[in-house]
C-alpha positions as CSV (number, residue, x, y, z in Angstrom):
1,X,124.5,99.6,114.9
2,X,127.5,97.9,116.4
3,X,130.7,97.8,114.3
4,X,133.7,95.5,114.8
5,X,137.2,95.4,113.2
6,X,139.8,92.7,113.1
7,X,143.5,93.8,113.3
8,X,146.9,92.2,113.1
9,X,149.3,94.6,114.7
10,X,148.7,97.8,112.8
11,X,147.0,96.1,109.7
12,X,143.3,96.2,109.4
13,X,142.2,92.8,108.3
14,X,138.4,93.2,108.1
15,X,135.2,94.5,109.6
16,X,131.6,93.7,110.1
17,X,128.5,95.2,111.7
18,X,125.3,94.2,113.3
19,X,122.1,96.3,113.1
20,X,119.1,95.7,115.3
21,X,116.0,95.4,113.2
22,X,113.7,94.8,116.2
23,X,114.1,93.1,119.6
24,X,114.2,89.7,118.0
25,X,116.2,90.1,114.9
26,X,119.3,91.7,113.4
27,X,120.9,92.4,110.1
28,X,124.6,91.7,109.3
29,X,126.0,94.8,107.6
30,X,129.3,95.9,106.1
31,X,131.2,92.6,106.1
32,X,134.5,93.2,104.4
33,X,138.0,91.6,104.4
34,X,141.0,93.5,103.1
35,X,142.1,92.1,99.8
36,X,145.6,91.2,101.1
37,X,144.1,89.1,103.9
38,X,141.4,87.1,102.1
39,X,141.3,83.3,102.4
40,X,142.9,83.5,105.9
41,X,139.7,83.0,107.9
42,X,139.2,86.7,108.8
43,X,135.6,86.8,107.5
44,X,134.7,83.5,109.4
45,X,136.0,85.0,112.7
46,X,134.1,88.2,112.2
47,X,130.9,86.3,111.2
48,X,131.3,84.0,114.2
49,X,131.6,87.0,116.5
50,X,128.5,88.6,115.0
51,X,126.5,85.4,115.4
52,X,127.6,85.0,119.0
53,X,126.6,88.6,119.8
54,X,123.2,88.1,118.1
55,X,122.7,85.1,120.3
56,X,123.8,87.0,123.4
57,X,121.2,89.6,122.5
58,X,118.6,86.8,122.3
59,X,117.8,87.5,118.6
60,X,115.8,84.7,117.0
61,X,116.9,85.5,113.5
62,X,119.7,87.1,111.5
63,X,119.3,88.6,108.0
64,X,121.7,89.9,105.4
65,X,121.8,91.3,101.9
66,X,124.8,90.7,99.7
67,X,125.7,91.0,96.0
68,X,124.4,88.7,93.3
69,X,127.4,89.1,90.9
70,X,130.1,86.4,90.7
71,X,132.5,88.5,92.8
72,X,130.3,87.9,95.8
73,X,130.2,84.1,95.4
74,X,132.8,83.6,98.2
75,X,130.7,85.7,100.5
76,X,127.5,83.7,99.7
77,X,129.4,80.4,100.2
78,X,130.7,81.6,103.6
79,X,127.2,82.5,104.7
80,X,125.8,79.1,103.4
81,X,128.6,77.3,105.4
82,X,127.2,78.9,108.5
83,X,123.7,77.8,107.8
84,X,122.3,80.9,106.2
85,X,119.5,80.2,103.7
86,X,118.3,82.2,100.7
87,X,115.1,84.2,101.0
88,X,113.3,87.2,99.5
89,X,113.8,90.8,100.5
90,X,113.3,91.8,104.2
91,X,112.9,95.1,106.1
92,X,112.9,98.0,103.6
93,X,114.7,96.1,100.8
94,X,113.0,95.5,97.5
95,X,113.6,92.7,95.0
96,X,116.7,93.6,93.0
97,X,118.6,91.4,90.5
98,X,121.9,92.7,92.0
99,X,121.0,91.6,95.5
100,X,120.8,88.3,97.3
101,X,119.0,88.0,100.6
102,X,119.7,85.3,103.3
103,X,118.6,84.5,106.8
104,X,119.7,82.3,109.7
105,X,117.5,81.0,112.5
106,X,119.1,81.4,116.0
107,X,118.4,79.8,119.4
């Protein structure tokens, strides 16, 4: 697992992580933006960094799991803007009404 943070001077803006599932795919983990810094493009920058790293690693596909409740609608919209599509559970996840699963083809 590789974990990144975004900072502005001494203020933590957000974070994100990339977990290798196998040699051809990864999972985006722990994407968060500090409440005081939302709607400033922090999540987009972190997501772009993770996608570039996944491409550098020659992954063919990225996966993610996020929440299904309304509070996660901005996250789902962000992922959709970057081309992620909805899908069923992957890896060790099971179908759960509180979870949404998405994927992005790379390369």
